[in-house]
N, C-alpha and C positions, 0 to 999 in steps of 0.2 A: 425643336432646335431653333434658337433665335436667328432671325434673318438680319444681316448687317449691310444694308444697301449702301450706306455712305462710308463703310469701313471705319467707323468710329466705335471705340470701346463702349459696350453696353447700349448701343443704339439698336433697339429692337422694335421700332414702330412699324405697324402694318399699314400706315397711311402715307407712305412715300410714293409719290406719283411722278413719273418722268414724262415731260411734255414732248420733247423731241429727242430722238436717238439717231446718231450716225452722221458722219461727214458727207456721205454719199446722197443724202436727202436734199436735193436742190430746191425743193419747194419751201424750205424753211424761211427763205427770204420773203415769201409772200404771207407767211403766217403773222397775223397781227399788224400788217402793213397799213398805214394810213397815209393817203396821198391827197394833196390839195394845191391849189394855185393861189397866189397872192398878187395884189396890185403892186405896181412898181414903187419901190421905196418903203413898202410896208414890211414890218417884221412880226406882224401878229401871227399867231398860230392857234388852232382850235384847242379847246380844253379837252382833256382826255382822262378818263377814269376806267381802270380795269379792276374788276372784282371777281375773285375765285371763291366760290362757296362749296362746302361739302358738309353733309350731315351724316354722322355716324352714331345713331342712337343706341346701338347695342353691338357688343362683340359676342359671337356664338361660336364656340369651339367644341367639336365632338371627337372623342378618342375612343376607338374600339379595340379591345385586346382579345386575342384568340389563343388559347392554350393548345400546344401541339405535343404529341408524344415524343419521347426521347428516341434517338436513333437516327441513322442516315435518312435523308429525304431527297437527296439528289442522286440520280442514276446516270451512269455513263454507258451508252450503247454503242457498240462498234461491230463491224462485220468480222467474219473469221479471216485470219491472216494465214495464208497457205504458202507464202514464199519461204525459201530457205534462208535462214539467218546466217549472215556472214559478218563476223566481227569487224568493226571499223578501227583501223589503226591510224591515228592522226600523225601527221608529219611533225617532226621535232621542231619546236619553235626556237629560232635563234635567240640568244640572249640580247636584251635591249642594249643600245649603245650607252656608253658611259655619259653621265650628266656633264653639261658644259662647265668649264671652270668658272666659278663666280668672279665677277669683275666688280671692283670697288666703284660705286657710282660717283664718288668724289673725284676720281681720276679721269673721267670721261670728258669729252668736249661737247658742250650743249650749244648748238647754233641754229637748229631748226625749230620754228614756232610750233607750239603744241596746244591744242584745245580739245577737251574731251568732257563728256558728261551727259546728263539727261536735259537736253537743251530746249525742248519744245514745250512752250506754255503760252497762254494768251497775254502777252506783255502789254501793260498799260490799260487793260480793260477795266472799267469801273463797274464792278458787280453790284454796287449799291443802286445804280440807275440802269435798268435793263433796256431803256429806250433812248434813242438819240435822234436828233433832227439832222437831215442831210438833204442836199440838193440833187434831185433826180434828173432824168432826161427831159429836155425842153424847159428847164428852169422850174419844174414843179418841186414842191417841198414834200419831203417824206419823213414820216416818223417810223423808224425801223425798230423791230423787236430783236433783242439779243437773247439767244437761247443757250449761251455758253453756261456751263456749270462751274461754280467756284469750288474747286477741290483743294482745300488747304487745311492745315492743322495749326491750332493755337499753340505755339511752341515755347512760350515764355511764362508759363503758369506754375506748375508744380512738378514738371518732369523735364528731363534733358533728352533730346532726340539726336540720333546719329544715322548717317547714311554711308553705305559702303561704296567705294569705287575701286575698279580693278585696272591696273596698268599692265600693258603687255610690252612696254619698253621703258627704259630709264628716263626720268623727267627731273629737270631742275625747276622746282615749283616757284611761281611768281605770285599768283592770285588764286583764291577760292571765292567764287561768286555763288550766292544763293538767291532764289526767287522769293523775295520778301515783300510784305506790305506792312507799313507802320500805321497803327491805329492810335497810338498815344503812349502816355506813361513816361517815366524817367528811369535812367540807369545806363547800363553799358551792355554791348554785345561783343562776342569774340568767337573765333573758330579754332578748334583744336584738331590737329591731325594725329590720329591714333593708329597704332599697329593692329593687325588682325590677330586675334587669339582664339582659335577654335570657332571661327565664324561669329565672334563677338568683339566689340571694341576692347583693346588692350592698352599697352603702355603708350604714354604720350610721346610723340615725336617732336612736335613744335606747336606753338600757340601764336596766333596773330595778335597784333596790338589791340587794345581796347578801342571800341568805337562807341562814342556817346550817342544817345538817342537823338540829340539835337542835330547830329550829322546826317541822319537818315531823312530822305525826302518825305514831304507831307503830301505828295501827289497821290490821288486815289489810284488804285490798281497795283499790280505786282510788277516789280522791276528787279533787274540784277543788282544785288548789293555786293560789292567786291570787298574782300578782306585781304590785306596786303601781307605777303610773305617774302618780299624782295630783300629785306634786311636780315632774314633768318638763315639764308644759305641752305635751303632744304633740298637735298638730292635723294630722290626716291627710286629704288630699284624696282623692276617688274614684280608685281604681287598685289595683294589685297590691302586696302587701307580704309580708314573710316574718317568721315567728316562729322564732328560733333559741335553743335551750336551751344555755346555757353552764354549766360546772362546774369546780371546782378541788378538789384533795384526792383522797379515795378514796370518794366516795359510791356507793351501789348503789341505783339508781332505775330503775324501768320506766315507760314512757309508753304508755298504752293507745291502740290504733288500731282503725279500722274497715276491713273488707275493701272494696276498690274505692275510689271517690272520691265519697262521698255529697254533698259540698258543693263542693269546689274542683276546679280543672282537673286533667287527667291527669298533668301534669308538676309537680304542686305539692308533692311530698314529696322532699326530697333530704338527702344527708349527705356529709361529707368526713372522711377519716381525718387523723391528725396528720401524715401524710406528703404529703397532697394540698394543692395550691395552689388548686384550683378545686372548686366543688360539682358535679362531673361525675357523681356517682352518684345515680340516680333510683330511687325505690321505688314499688310499685304500690298501696300502701295510703294511708290518710289518718289522721294523728294526730287525737285528740280535743282540741279547744281551744275557748276561749270568749273573745271580744273584748267588753269592756264599756266603756261611756262614754256620751257624749251627742252627739246630732246636731241638725241644724237642723229647725225645725217643718215 
């Protein structure tokens, strides 16, 4: 069975090495730390070079098969039961209460600010440069090592990606923000809000205005990129919905994600290629997103 450590389709390398694991490892701040002092007024720093080498001259895989006879091979052993059997009569379960009467979301009053989503990600971290210079105690200069892992998907190539969010209260939608990083290219981005249909994206509810690539920040790192829905008058009742990122042209954009499913359901991240008619491809991670608006008091 292929091992998929980065949760990317067809990534089956057996040469994936994790350097540091766990937020509870307080010693990571010492790993790779270089500290020096400088004369007053000097901005010089030592030259640094880091080399990681590995030699894999040969892959050797051994598989052994053993034929077994047909028939049961598991036995269940239990002691003799000598107690008198008394039939159990369950109490009659009362009928469930009637479902609440549906309320039209458009007729409600939305006054309370609302923010929801998968909000935790390393905002503004430049993953292209894992070392940064900082001033430590006593004015010493430090070259600190960053062990954060860039978990992101290239989402503007040949497939469209969608992330589910679940509302437990009615919301008047104002903005949808995604944790994106722009690498280049030309074109437009937009966000679609879709209904849920059997745990897959369904009918379109609303679409944000187009956002030109020139409007996205060129800063390195991942930041919240907001897509405006204030002019769409979108009222969402409690339930499941999907955020789908659309694009045109040749944009090069990554969308940050979290391992596992910190907020949404296990089947809440999907994609389809340009040849697919259905959102049949499911992913085991959860994109970082933020839903903003107002809800009822």
